[in-house]
Backbone as ProteinMPNN parsed JSONL, in Angstrom:
{"seq_chain_A": "XXXXXXXXXXXXXXXXXXXXXXXXXXXXXXXXXXXXXXXXXXXXXXXXXXXXXXXXXXXXXXXXXXXXXXXXXXXXXXXXXXXXXXXXXXXXXXXXXXXXXXXXXXXXXXXXXXXXXXXXXXXXXXXXXXXXXXXXXXXXXXXXXXXXXXXXXXXXXXXXXXXXXXXXXXXXXXXXXXXXXXXXXXXX", "coords_chain_A": {"N_chain_A": [[131.104, 89.801, 101.464], [130.774, 90.966, 104.688], [128.978, 88.915, 105.131], [126.633, 89.161, 103.674], [123.966, 88.193, 101.676], [123.868, 88.905, 98.591], [122.57, 87.977, 96.35], [119.977, 87.577, 97.105], [119.18, 90.066, 97.91], [119.442, 91.897, 95.755], [117.297, 91.343, 93.828], [115.087, 92.277, 95.349], [115.774, 94.943, 95.688], [115.604, 95.687, 93.016], [112.866, 95.352, 92.582], [111.81, 97.288, 94.309], [112.904, 99.582, 93.142], [111.604, 99.473, 90.666], [108.944, 99.877, 91.463], [109.149, 102.492, 92.484], [109.918, 103.932, 90.157], [107.699, 103.383, 88.539], [105.527, 104.49, 90.0], [106.483, 107.125, 90.103], [106.455, 107.669, 87.376], [103.708, 107.488, 86.837], [102.769, 109.657, 88.35], [104.253, 111.681, 87.111], [103.083, 111.672, 84.615], [100.926, 113.296, 84.802], [101.779, 115.804, 84.329], [102.124, 117.804, 81.659], [104.664, 117.608, 79.216], [106.496, 116.426, 80.903], [108.148, 113.397, 80.907], [106.459, 111.02, 81.851], [105.687, 108.385, 81.124], [108.064, 107.493, 80.075], [109.633, 107.306, 82.356], [108.547, 105.055, 83.556], [109.222, 103.132, 81.649], [112.047, 103.264, 81.768], [112.389, 102.364, 84.392], [111.453, 99.722, 84.073], [113.38, 98.674, 82.336], [115.734, 98.933, 83.908], [114.99, 97.244, 86.015], [114.837, 94.816, 84.637], [117.534, 94.496, 83.876], [118.697, 94.147, 86.374], [117.53, 91.824, 87.324], [117.856, 89.773, 85.543], [115.991, 89.782, 83.541], [113.559, 88.808, 84.484], [110.558, 88.933, 86.177], [109.884, 90.511, 84.02], [110.123, 89.971, 81.017], [110.973, 89.597, 77.502], [108.526, 90.008, 76.004], [106.762, 91.643, 77.749], [108.555, 93.8, 78.009], [108.814, 94.766, 75.38], [106.182, 95.577, 74.896], [105.894, 97.591, 76.843], [107.895, 99.356, 75.97], [106.89, 100.105, 73.433], [104.487, 101.36, 74.203], [105.528, 103.47, 75.73], [106.944, 104.96, 73.816], [104.825, 105.644, 72.117], [103.307, 107.197, 73.877], [105.025, 109.352, 74.404], [105.322, 110.534, 71.839], [102.639, 110.968, 71.235], [101.783, 112.876, 73.101], [102.927, 115.339, 72.284], [102.057, 115.458, 69.637], [99.267, 115.518, 69.86], [98.918, 117.935, 71.197], [99.9, 119.671, 69.241], [98.038, 119.143, 67.233], [95.749, 120.183, 68.423], [96.351, 122.914, 68.439], [96.525, 123.36, 65.667], [93.922, 122.696, 64.912], [92.51, 124.816, 65.901], [93.29, 126.762, 64.216], [96.002, 127.518, 64.046], [99.165, 128.511, 62.664], [102.03, 126.786, 61.248], [104.201, 127.839, 62.596], [102.99, 128.725, 64.918], [102.254, 126.283, 66.026], [104.783, 125.229, 66.501], [105.643, 127.148, 68.337], [103.86, 126.568, 70.392], [104.805, 124.092, 71.266], [107.4, 124.791, 72.164], [106.66, 126.636, 74.125], [105.248, 124.946, 75.837], [107.282, 123.356, 76.956], [108.965, 125.358, 78.097], [107.165, 126.644, 79.805], [106.567, 124.601, 81.611], [109.009, 124.344, 82.913], [109.487, 126.955, 83.843], [107.275, 127.638, 85.403], [106.716, 125.731, 87.823], [104.313, 124.526, 88.679], [102.195, 121.879, 88.684], [100.564, 121.202, 85.659], [99.556, 123.907, 85.352], [101.777, 125.599, 84.555], [102.516, 124.304, 82.186], [100.201, 124.43, 80.552], [99.759, 127.207, 80.42], [102.18, 127.927, 79.278], [102.031, 126.603, 76.753], [99.853, 127.96, 75.631], [100.781, 130.687, 75.632], [103.113, 130.373, 74.129], [102.181, 129.594, 71.55], [100.62, 131.85, 70.989], [102.52, 134.004, 71.078], [104.331, 133.252, 69.033], [102.616, 133.261, 66.835], [101.798, 135.979, 66.815], [104.283, 137.286, 66.616], [105.308, 136.493, 64.123], [103.263, 137.468, 62.578], [103.605, 140.191, 63.109], [106.081, 140.639, 61.893], [105.372, 140.23, 59.254], [103.657, 142.397, 58.883], [105.482, 144.471, 59.061], [106.937, 144.122, 56.738], [105.037, 144.736, 54.807], [103.557, 147.535, 55.01], [101.001, 148.352, 54.361], [99.415, 146.267, 54.923], [96.769, 144.786, 56.698], [96.371, 144.369, 60.259], [97.357, 141.237, 60.89], [97.926, 137.717, 61.546], [100.539, 135.283, 60.871], [99.335, 133.617, 59.005], [97.566, 135.221, 57.751], [95.239, 135.771, 59.103], [92.979, 137.637, 61.223], [94.308, 139.291, 64.15], [93.048, 138.373, 66.624], [92.741, 135.708, 66.027], [95.174, 134.577, 66.61], [95.054, 134.331, 69.352], [93.085, 132.393, 69.513], [94.521, 130.278, 68.423], [96.402, 129.919, 70.438], [94.69, 129.106, 72.512], [93.798, 126.709, 71.412], [96.212, 125.292, 71.435], [96.629, 125.06, 74.205], [94.375, 123.536, 74.935], [94.939, 121.294, 73.411], [97.232, 120.47, 74.736], [96.117, 119.603, 77.125], [94.649, 117.423, 76.146], [96.809, 115.861, 75.243], [98.036, 115.351, 77.683], [96.073, 113.771, 78.887], [96.157, 111.557, 77.198], [98.765, 110.661, 77.734], [98.495, 109.966, 80.441], [96.691, 107.842, 80.187], [98.27, 106.006, 78.67], [100.355, 105.604, 80.515], [98.983, 104.407, 82.64], [98.19, 101.994, 81.42], [100.707, 100.925, 80.962], [101.561, 100.548, 83.622], [99.77, 98.551, 84.337], [100.665, 96.51, 82.656], [103.207, 96.074, 83.745], [102.476, 95.212, 86.334], [100.95, 92.999, 85.588], [102.924, 91.3, 84.567], [104.068, 90.335, 86.852], [101.971, 89.026, 88.1], [100.91, 87.146, 86.305]], "CA_chain_A": [[131.435, 90.887, 102.336], [129.913, 91.058, 105.862], [128.018, 87.829, 105.145], [125.378, 89.57, 103.044], [123.598, 87.407, 100.494], [123.442, 89.875, 97.588], [121.675, 87.355, 95.371], [118.617, 87.722, 97.609], [118.879, 91.486, 98.099], [119.345, 92.615, 94.476], [115.937, 91.326, 93.267], [114.208, 93.154, 96.127], [116.134, 96.308, 95.316], [115.054, 95.898, 91.671], [111.419, 95.499, 92.719], [111.564, 98.603, 94.914], [113.231, 100.557, 92.103], [110.529, 99.421, 89.679], [107.772, 100.524, 92.067], [109.429, 103.935, 92.556], [109.862, 104.476, 88.798], [106.324, 103.286, 88.039], [104.739, 105.525, 90.684], [106.979, 108.41, 89.618], [105.957, 107.834, 86.016], [102.272, 107.784, 86.897], [102.639, 111.042, 88.817], [104.814, 112.535, 86.065], [102.212, 111.733, 83.44], [99.943, 114.357, 85.022], [102.408, 117.07, 83.984], [102.503, 117.803, 80.257], [106.085, 117.85, 78.945], [107.322, 115.509, 81.692], [107.998, 112.071, 80.292], [106.06, 110.037, 82.857], [105.738, 107.034, 80.561], [109.483, 107.14, 79.92], [110.118, 106.879, 83.677], [108.119, 103.661, 83.743], [110.046, 102.324, 80.744], [113.401, 103.195, 82.339], [112.295, 101.476, 85.552], [111.325, 98.341, 83.598], [114.69, 98.259, 81.811], [116.635, 98.743, 85.055], [114.548, 96.038, 86.705], [115.262, 93.676, 83.824], [118.99, 94.35, 83.976], [119.059, 93.697, 87.716], [116.928, 90.529, 87.664], [118.005, 88.798, 84.459], [114.784, 89.888, 82.716], [112.48, 87.994, 85.024], [109.528, 88.433, 85.283], [109.673, 91.413, 82.887], [110.888, 89.426, 79.897], [110.943, 90.261, 76.209], [107.188, 90.459, 75.597], [106.359, 92.846, 78.487], [109.482, 94.897, 77.721], [108.447, 95.325, 74.073], [104.9, 96.277, 75.06], [106.175, 98.812, 77.606], [108.656, 100.252, 75.087], [105.968, 100.643, 72.436], [103.574, 102.295, 74.867], [106.285, 104.664, 76.123], [107.197, 105.75, 72.609], [103.535, 106.192, 71.672], [102.916, 108.249, 74.821], [105.878, 110.519, 74.183], [104.954, 111.161, 70.568], [101.241, 111.379, 71.284], [101.605, 114.088, 73.902], [103.238, 116.517, 71.484], [101.229, 115.466, 68.428], [97.909, 115.945, 70.219], [99.0, 119.368, 71.467], [100.03, 120.328, 67.934], [96.753, 119.003, 66.54], [94.833, 121.142, 69.045], [96.675, 124.245, 67.931], [96.142, 123.378, 64.246], [92.46, 122.643, 64.835], [92.009, 126.149, 66.202], [93.748, 127.687, 63.191], [97.38, 127.962, 64.19], [100.111, 128.235, 61.588], [103.089, 125.868, 61.682], [105.001, 128.544, 63.587], [102.229, 128.708, 66.163], [102.384, 124.926, 66.562], [106.146, 125.17, 67.037], [105.64, 127.979, 69.544], [103.14, 125.845, 71.442], [105.728, 123.078, 71.796], [108.428, 125.498, 72.934], [106.005, 127.181, 75.312], [104.917, 123.837, 76.721], [108.497, 123.004, 77.694], [109.414, 126.494, 78.896], [106.18, 126.86, 80.863], [106.733, 123.551, 82.622], [110.215, 124.632, 83.693], [109.417, 128.278, 84.465], [106.202, 127.641, 86.409], [106.674, 124.307, 88.167], [103.044, 124.102, 89.267], [101.687, 120.894, 87.727], [99.561, 121.534, 84.658], [99.422, 125.349, 85.137], [102.891, 126.095, 83.752], [102.487, 123.693, 80.859], [99.09, 124.976, 79.772], [100.037, 128.613, 80.182], [103.294, 127.972, 78.327], [101.55, 126.241, 75.413], [99.024, 129.069, 75.167], [101.607, 131.849, 75.336], [104.036, 130.043, 73.039], [101.453, 129.694, 70.273], [100.215, 133.248, 70.817], [103.686, 134.83, 70.781], [104.849, 132.92, 67.707], [101.656, 133.758, 65.844], [101.86, 137.441, 66.76], [105.612, 137.714, 66.165], [105.396, 136.307, 62.678], [102.325, 138.429, 62.027], [104.244, 141.5, 63.212], [107.119, 140.681, 60.852], [104.668, 140.368, 57.975], [103.158, 143.768, 58.802], [106.625, 145.355, 58.812], [107.31, 143.97, 55.333], [103.989, 145.343, 54.002], [102.856, 148.444, 55.922], [99.596, 148.483, 53.965], [98.692, 145.071, 55.36], [95.933, 144.921, 57.883], [96.973, 143.561, 61.334], [97.017, 139.82, 60.813], [99.003, 136.825, 61.946], [101.329, 134.738, 59.771], [98.489, 132.962, 58.007], [96.664, 136.205, 57.186], [94.008, 135.878, 59.886], [93.018, 138.744, 62.181], [95.099, 139.008, 65.353], [92.377, 137.525, 67.615], [92.933, 134.305, 65.662], [96.363, 134.109, 67.32], [94.583, 133.915, 70.673], [92.419, 131.093, 69.315], [95.578, 129.28, 68.241], [96.932, 129.658, 71.776], [93.686, 128.312, 73.227], [93.856, 125.355, 70.846], [97.428, 124.654, 71.932], [96.404, 124.699, 75.609], [93.438, 122.403, 74.965], [95.682, 120.143, 72.906], [98.119, 120.016, 75.812], [95.272, 118.823, 78.045], [94.414, 116.141, 75.471], [98.064, 115.11, 75.281], [98.231, 114.884, 79.052], [95.128, 112.667, 79.104], [96.7, 110.398, 76.479], [99.931, 110.177, 78.486], [97.979, 109.302, 81.641], [96.158, 106.55, 79.742], [99.384, 105.111, 78.329], [101.076, 105.268, 81.746], [98.169, 103.435, 83.381], [98.296, 100.696, 80.74], [102.063, 100.429, 81.237], [101.572, 100.055, 85.002], [99.045, 97.275, 84.322], [101.565, 95.524, 82.034], [104.217, 95.757, 84.754], [101.819, 94.395, 87.36], [100.561, 91.727, 84.97], [104.104, 90.436, 84.437], [104.312, 89.703, 88.156], [100.828, 88.214, 88.494], [100.663, 86.028, 85.384]], "C_chain_A": [[130.378, 91.011, 103.433], [128.841, 89.986, 105.894], [126.679, 88.167, 104.532], [125.159, 88.739, 101.79], [123.002, 88.35, 99.445], [122.481, 89.277, 96.568], [120.213, 87.43, 95.82], [118.208, 89.198, 97.71], [118.649, 92.205, 96.769], [117.942, 92.522, 93.86], [114.97, 92.227, 94.03], [114.502, 94.619, 95.835], [115.556, 96.652, 93.939], [113.549, 96.115, 91.738], [111.064, 96.878, 93.295], [111.825, 99.703, 93.894], [112.128, 100.62, 91.049], [109.27, 100.112, 90.215], [107.97, 102.042, 92.097], [109.32, 104.566, 91.163], [108.438, 104.437, 88.246], [105.439, 104.342, 88.691], [105.17, 106.926, 90.24], [106.492, 108.695, 88.205], [104.477, 108.151, 85.98], [102.034, 109.222, 87.345], [103.131, 112.009, 87.741], [103.926, 112.659, 84.845], [101.12, 112.796, 83.591], [100.505, 115.738, 84.693], [102.809, 117.021, 82.52], [103.982, 118.166, 80.122], [107.006, 117.069, 79.878], [107.097, 114.107, 81.152], [107.665, 110.981, 81.305], [106.143, 108.614, 82.349], [107.184, 106.578, 80.393], [110.082, 106.694, 81.253], [109.763, 105.414, 83.91], [108.979, 102.743, 82.878], [111.466, 102.165, 81.293], [113.407, 102.268, 83.545], [112.212, 100.014, 85.14], [112.656, 97.825, 83.06], [115.67, 98.015, 82.951], [116.281, 97.472, 85.831], [115.022, 94.796, 85.95], [116.76, 93.425, 83.919], [119.409, 93.776, 85.328], [118.566, 92.284, 88.029], [117.109, 89.473, 86.579], [116.741, 88.686, 83.623], [113.668, 88.961, 83.172], [111.822, 88.771, 86.159], [109.248, 89.339, 84.083], [110.572, 90.986, 81.733], [110.685, 90.224, 78.622], [109.561, 90.818, 75.85], [106.72, 91.684, 76.397], [107.263, 94.048, 78.192], [109.136, 95.566, 76.393], [107.136, 96.098, 74.148], [105.125, 97.611, 75.775], [106.929, 99.822, 76.742], [107.743, 100.899, 74.05], [105.011, 101.661, 73.021], [104.287, 103.593, 75.264], [106.555, 105.559, 74.923], [105.915, 106.397, 72.09], [103.09, 107.332, 72.579], [103.728, 109.516, 74.589], [105.511, 111.265, 72.909], [103.538, 111.719, 70.628], [101.034, 112.674, 72.024], [101.858, 115.336, 73.057], [102.376, 116.596, 70.228], [99.806, 115.942, 68.728], [97.888, 117.437, 70.533], [99.09, 120.151, 70.155], [98.711, 120.273, 67.17], [95.72, 119.962, 67.116], [95.082, 122.546, 68.53], [96.248, 124.375, 66.471], [94.632, 123.45, 64.096], [91.848, 124.021, 65.072], [92.628, 127.211, 65.288], [95.166, 128.185, 63.307], [98.184, 127.662, 62.925], [101.143, 127.226, 62.116], [103.983, 126.527, 62.733], [104.299, 128.585, 64.94], [102.296, 127.346, 66.838], [103.763, 124.754, 67.188], [106.241, 125.96, 68.346], [104.926, 127.305, 70.701], [104.041, 124.798, 72.083], [106.815, 123.701, 72.65], [107.83, 126.029, 74.229], [105.649, 126.115, 76.326], [106.12, 123.467, 77.583], [108.942, 124.135, 78.624], [108.447, 126.738, 80.064], [106.295, 125.844, 81.979], [107.928, 123.839, 83.516], [110.099, 125.949, 84.46], [108.374, 128.351, 85.583], [105.99, 126.185, 86.821], [105.427, 123.871, 88.933], [102.428, 123.128, 88.272], [100.504, 121.418, 86.917], [99.529, 123.032, 84.348], [100.522, 125.882, 84.222], [102.864, 125.562, 82.338], [101.393, 124.29, 79.989], [99.306, 126.448, 79.441], [101.162, 128.764, 79.16], [102.864, 127.64, 76.912], [100.721, 127.371, 74.822], [99.891, 130.248, 74.734], [102.587, 131.591, 74.197], [103.371, 130.172, 71.683], [101.087, 131.145, 69.989], [101.404, 134.114, 70.378], [104.23, 134.527, 69.382], [103.903, 133.397, 66.609], [101.761, 135.273, 65.706], [103.205, 137.942, 66.248], [105.736, 137.589, 64.66], [104.423, 137.245, 61.981], [102.902, 139.838, 62.038], [105.301, 141.654, 62.128], [106.477, 140.893, 59.486], [104.153, 141.795, 57.795], [104.291, 144.75, 58.528], [107.048, 145.288, 57.349], [106.303, 144.652, 54.419], [103.163, 146.26, 54.899], [101.38, 148.617, 55.598], [98.745, 147.327, 54.503], [97.908, 145.361, 56.638], [96.529, 144.038, 58.981], [96.468, 142.119, 61.305], [98.18, 139.008, 61.336], [99.667, 136.259, 60.692], [100.479, 134.115, 58.678], [97.459, 133.931, 57.411], [95.347, 136.354, 57.929], [94.107, 137.072, 60.814], [93.744, 138.322, 63.459], [94.338, 138.182, 66.385], [92.505, 136.028, 67.283], [94.164, 133.731, 66.357], [95.985, 133.632, 68.721], [93.853, 132.579, 70.582], [93.446, 129.985, 69.143], [96.195, 128.913, 69.591], [95.987, 128.809, 72.602], [93.693, 126.871, 72.724], [95.083, 124.596, 71.329], [97.254, 124.208, 73.382], [95.454, 123.513, 75.72], [94.103, 121.133, 74.434], [96.639, 119.581, 73.947], [97.35, 119.193, 76.837], [94.989, 117.446, 77.437], [95.652, 115.263, 75.48], [98.35, 114.549, 76.66], [97.305, 113.699, 79.353], [95.624, 111.39, 78.401], [97.877, 109.802, 77.236], [99.487, 109.441, 79.75], [97.453, 107.916, 81.279], [97.257, 105.553, 79.417], [100.126, 104.672, 79.592], [100.297, 104.256, 82.584], [98.248, 102.049, 82.747], [99.68, 100.098, 80.987], [102.158, 99.861, 82.649], [100.852, 98.712, 85.095], [99.922, 96.184, 83.704], [102.644, 95.102, 83.012], [103.626, 94.854, 85.826], [101.462, 93.02, 86.823], [101.738, 90.777, 84.813], [104.404, 89.705, 85.754], [103.192, 88.738, 88.534], [100.676, 86.977, 87.602], [101.917, 85.323, 84.995]], "O_chain_A": [[129.194, 91.149, 103.126], [127.865, 90.135, 106.63], [125.68, 87.518, 104.842], [126.052, 88.601, 100.953], [121.791, 88.569, 99.411], [121.667, 89.994, 95.987], [119.309, 87.351, 94.989], [117.027, 89.529, 97.605], [117.75, 93.04, 96.671], [117.429, 93.543, 93.403], [114.12, 92.874, 93.419], [113.587, 95.438, 95.746], [115.078, 97.765, 93.72], [113.012, 96.967, 91.031], [110.14, 97.542, 92.825], [111.049, 100.654, 93.794], [111.763, 101.704, 90.594], [108.61, 100.851, 89.484], [107.05, 102.791, 91.769], [108.7, 105.617, 91.008], [108.019, 105.367, 87.557], [104.677, 105.02, 88.0], [104.332, 107.803, 90.027], [106.155, 109.833, 87.877], [104.034, 108.983, 85.189], [101.193, 109.922, 86.781], [102.5, 113.035, 87.489], [104.007, 113.647, 84.116], [100.465, 113.155, 82.612], [99.785, 116.734, 84.77], [103.727, 116.287, 82.156], [104.475, 118.989, 80.893], [108.215, 117.058, 79.649], [105.954, 113.69, 80.964], [108.495, 110.116, 81.585], [106.616, 107.727, 83.059], [107.485, 105.395, 80.554], [110.938, 105.809, 81.285], [110.58, 104.635, 84.4], [109.414, 101.687, 83.338], [112.021, 101.066, 81.283], [114.33, 101.47, 83.707], [112.822, 99.155, 85.775], [113.021, 96.673, 83.297], [116.365, 96.999, 82.961], [117.163, 96.722, 86.249], [115.538, 93.851, 86.546], [117.201, 92.281, 84.028], [120.368, 93.008, 85.411], [119.12, 91.617, 88.903], [116.558, 88.378, 86.695], [116.449, 87.629, 83.063], [112.931, 88.403, 82.359], [112.536, 89.233, 87.049], [108.456, 88.975, 83.215], [111.636, 91.562, 81.505], [110.275, 91.384, 78.66], [109.445, 91.972, 75.439], [106.316, 92.677, 75.793], [106.789, 95.183, 78.133], [109.16, 96.792, 76.289], [106.998, 97.155, 73.531], [104.6, 98.641, 75.351], [106.631, 101.015, 76.782], [107.818, 102.105, 73.819], [104.749, 102.7, 72.415], [103.719, 104.679, 75.149], [106.409, 106.778, 75.008], [105.92, 107.555, 71.675], [102.553, 108.329, 72.098], [103.183, 110.619, 74.58], [105.404, 112.491, 72.909], [103.271, 112.813, 70.13], [100.202, 113.491, 71.628], [101.079, 116.288, 73.112], [102.006, 117.69, 69.801], [99.214, 116.68, 67.941], [96.937, 118.13, 70.171], [98.428, 121.175, 69.99], [98.317, 121.25, 66.534], [94.898, 120.499, 66.373], [94.144, 123.28, 68.22], [95.671, 125.391, 66.083], [94.121, 124.181, 63.247], [90.801, 124.352, 64.514], [92.51, 128.408, 65.549], [95.5, 129.206, 62.706], [97.918, 126.692, 62.215], [101.121, 126.864, 63.292], [104.465, 125.861, 63.649], [104.945, 128.49, 65.984], [102.383, 127.253, 68.062], [103.891, 124.198, 68.278], [106.836, 125.506, 69.323], [105.331, 127.447, 71.855], [104.039, 124.637, 73.303], [107.12, 123.205, 73.734], [108.421, 125.888, 75.3], [105.736, 126.343, 77.532], [105.992, 123.287, 78.794], [109.257, 123.902, 79.791], [108.881, 127.008, 81.184], [106.139, 126.179, 83.154], [107.878, 123.612, 84.724], [110.56, 126.049, 85.597], [108.571, 129.041, 86.584], [105.17, 125.485, 86.227], [105.486, 122.947, 89.744], [102.162, 123.504, 87.131], [99.568, 122.004, 87.461], [99.478, 123.399, 83.174], [100.233, 126.543, 83.224], [103.158, 126.292, 81.391], [101.627, 124.618, 78.826], [99.064, 126.88, 78.315], [101.1, 129.625, 78.282], [103.276, 128.31, 75.966], [100.868, 127.703, 73.646], [99.759, 130.749, 73.617], [102.861, 132.483, 73.394], [103.923, 130.785, 70.769], [101.233, 131.611, 68.859], [101.297, 134.87, 69.413], [104.554, 135.448, 68.631], [104.349, 133.883, 65.569], [101.807, 135.79, 64.59], [103.254, 138.93, 65.516], [106.227, 138.505, 63.999], [104.725, 137.763, 60.906], [102.713, 140.596, 61.087], [105.395, 142.714, 61.508], [106.99, 141.651, 58.662], [104.202, 142.343, 56.694], [104.089, 145.752, 57.842], [107.474, 146.295, 56.782], [106.681, 145.11, 53.341], [102.176, 145.82, 55.489], [100.593, 148.99, 56.468], [97.517, 147.405, 54.533], [98.358, 146.09, 57.522], [97.151, 143.027, 58.655], [95.321, 141.829, 61.645], [99.277, 139.526, 61.544], [99.386, 136.707, 59.58], [100.893, 134.098, 57.518], [96.582, 133.515, 56.654], [94.429, 137.003, 57.428], [95.212, 137.486, 61.164], [93.786, 137.139, 63.799], [94.963, 137.319, 67.001], [92.388, 135.184, 68.171], [94.205, 132.54, 66.662], [96.532, 132.647, 69.216], [93.984, 131.732, 71.467], [93.266, 128.881, 69.656], [96.476, 127.744, 69.857], [96.418, 127.899, 73.311], [93.606, 125.929, 73.512], [95.009, 123.397, 71.601], [97.678, 123.113, 73.752], [95.692, 122.593, 76.502], [93.862, 120.038, 74.941], [96.835, 118.369, 74.034], [97.864, 118.203, 77.357], [95.076, 116.428, 78.123], [95.558, 114.055, 75.698], [98.838, 113.427, 76.802], [97.716, 112.737, 80.001], [95.521, 110.291, 78.944], [97.982, 108.582, 77.368], [100.049, 108.4, 80.088], [97.73, 106.937, 81.972], [97.196, 104.396, 79.831], [100.486, 103.502, 79.725], [100.888, 103.35, 83.171], [98.359, 101.047, 83.452], [99.804, 98.891, 81.199], [102.765, 98.811, 82.855], [101.274, 97.833, 85.846], [99.92, 95.05, 84.183], [102.97, 93.919, 83.109], [104.223, 93.838, 86.181], [101.641, 92.007, 87.5], [101.563, 89.563, 84.917], [104.93, 88.592, 85.751], [103.436, 87.742, 89.214], [100.353, 85.893, 88.087], [101.872, 84.362, 84.226]]}, "name": "protein", "num_of_chains": 1, "seq": "XXXXXXXXXXXXXXXXXXXXXXXXXXXXXXXXXXXXXXXXXXXXXXXXXXXXXXXXXXXXXXXXXXXXXXXXXXXXXXXXXXXXXXXXXXXXXXXXXXXXXXXXXXXXXXXXXXXXXXXXXXXXXXXXXXXXXXXXXXXXXXXXXXXXXXXXXXXXXXXXXXXXXXXXXXXXXXXXXXXXXXXXXXXX"}
């Protein structure tokens, strides 16, 4: 059609798409709860489909897939570990995860919404469950779900926010390694 040699254009389109997804993934990795590493993985898969898996063949694809999965899991696990380390209950950890997602969507300022959301999510879940416990036993002293004084809920929120920062750093590291693997497939 119109004398266009699509066999020459499609690989260039695939390369441009890969660059866009890789750069988008690197930028996205700076925002907790955004799957920046997944963007890079999707770009690598699309590139492979468009180019017949050359130069991103099986080995680079498997490495990129493994790194993307590790980055996705690591981001939430590190955030949860931060909340736990600072004394959060399981509900506080859950609240941190919910808050991380809600904060990212509600306050679309990179990092700010995610950290504030993780903090508030852990705090609210800790205090809500603590409030429920106090209603069941009016004699109980004001504590959170795990029986700690209410200020401990604030510590749990702080731990969730710090964990979110750690998770973001891990995601950035994984995304950078993925970008190196993508580049390495073209160079070597």
